[in-house]
C-alpha positions, 0 to 999 in steps of 0.5 A: 359290255356295250350295247347298239354299237354301230360297227361297220361290216368292214372292221368286223374280223372275218375269222373268230379263233374258233375257227369259224368264218364269214365265208361258210355263213355266206355259203350257207345263206347262198344255199338256204340256210337262214340265220336263226336267231335275232338281235345285235351281234356280238362282238369283241373288240381287236386291236383296230377291228372286232371279232365276233361272238356269236352274229355270223349268219347275221353279218354274212345277211347284211353283207349278200344285202350291201348293208356297210352298217350292223348294229352291235354288243361290244364286249369288252 
């Protein structure tokens, strides 16, 4: 595991292997559901992009706040 890595939002895949999507998380945030967790999101390397292990709503909040990066822990 690599901790505290600054990752570009654009390099994060919008759907994970379980079928969870950033689009659903963005809609949740727009309708008032906030992330219940804090801290770094958990990503895993998938070729030249990153899959989401944990943190969809935190990433969605960044997208809606026009942030370009997020701090993540990367699973190897």
